[in-house]
C-alpha positions as CSV (number, residue, x, y, z in Angstrom):
1,M,30.8,-68.2,21.1
2,I,28.4,-64.9,21.5
3,R,30.1,-62.1,22.8
4,V,27.7,-60.1,25.5
5,L,28.8,-56.4,26.8
6,F,27.0,-54.6,29.3
7,F,26.8,-51.1,30.0
8,G,26.1,-48.8,32.9
9,R,25.1,-50.2,36.1
10,L,24.6,-53.6,34.4
11,S,28.2,-53.5,33.9
12,D,28.5,-53.3,37.8
13,R,26.1,-56.4,38.5
14,A,27.8,-58.4,35.6
15,G,31.3,-58.4,37.1
16,I,33.8,-59.6,34.3
17,E,33.1,-58.5,31.1
18,P,32.4,-59.2,28.3
19,W,30.9,-62.6,28.7
20,R,31.1,-65.4,26.4
21,L,28.6,-67.7,26.1
22,P,28.0,-70.9,24.0
23,A,25.5,-70.3,20.9
24,E,23.8,-73.7,21.4
25,G,20.5,-73.4,22.2
26,I,20.4,-69.4,21.8
27,A,18.5,-68.3,18.7
28,T,16.9,-65.0,20.1
29,V,17.6,-62.4,22.1
30,A,14.9,-63.6,24.5
31,D,16.8,-67.0,24.9
32,L,20.4,-65.1,25.8
33,I,18.4,-63.2,28.5
34,A,17.2,-67.0,29.5
35,R,20.8,-68.0,29.9
36,V,22.0,-65.1,31.4
37,A,19.2,-65.5,34.2
38,A,19.8,-69.2,34.8
39,R,23.7,-68.0,35.6
40,D,22.3,-64.9,37.2
41,P,19.1,-64.2,38.3
42,A,19.3,-60.2,39.5
43,L,20.7,-60.0,36.0
44,G,18.6,-62.0,33.8
45,R,15.5,-59.5,35.6
46,E,17.2,-56.2,35.3
47,L,17.9,-57.4,31.3
48,A,14.3,-58.5,30.5
49,A,13.2,-54.9,32.0
50,P,11.3,-53.3,28.8
51,E,13.4,-49.8,29.3
52,V,17.0,-51.8,28.9
53,L,17.9,-51.4,25.0
54,V,19.5,-54.5,23.3
55,A,21.7,-54.2,20.2
56,V,22.7,-57.1,17.9
57,N,25.9,-56.0,16.4
58,Q,25.7,-52.6,17.1
59,R,22.0,-52.4,15.9
60,V,19.1,-51.7,18.1
61,V,16.6,-54.5,18.2
62,S,13.9,-56.7,19.8
63,R,14.0,-59.1,22.2
64,S,12.8,-61.5,19.2
65,A,15.6,-60.5,17.3
66,K,17.8,-63.6,16.0
67,V,21.2,-64.5,17.6
68,A,24.0,-66.7,16.3
69,A,27.5,-67.7,17.0
70,G,29.8,-64.7,16.3
71,D,27.3,-62.1,17.2
72,E,27.9,-59.4,19.6
73,V,24.9,-58.7,21.9
74,A,25.1,-55.3,23.9
75,F,22.7,-54.2,26.5
76,L,22.0,-50.7,27.6
77,P,20.2,-49.3,30.6
78,P,18.1,-46.0,30.3
79,V,20.6,-43.1,31.2
80,T,19.7,-39.9,32.7
81,G,21.2,-36.6,33.2
82,G,20.9,-33.3,34.1
């Protein structure tokens, strides 16, 4: 299983958190986003946006980064403040 965390506005969209997805068929972050998009197309589009950061096991990575069973993947939207 892959543990998937959503932060900020993404957590509102994802609902129940964290998600736990079977690792079969998921080799990269991009594959994981495709799996999420199959379940929730709107959320998948948000995760694919280039301004959303992705961390695997608490390390920021690209969408081509490898993902394996037991990993934790977090999606972090841009933050604004003032």
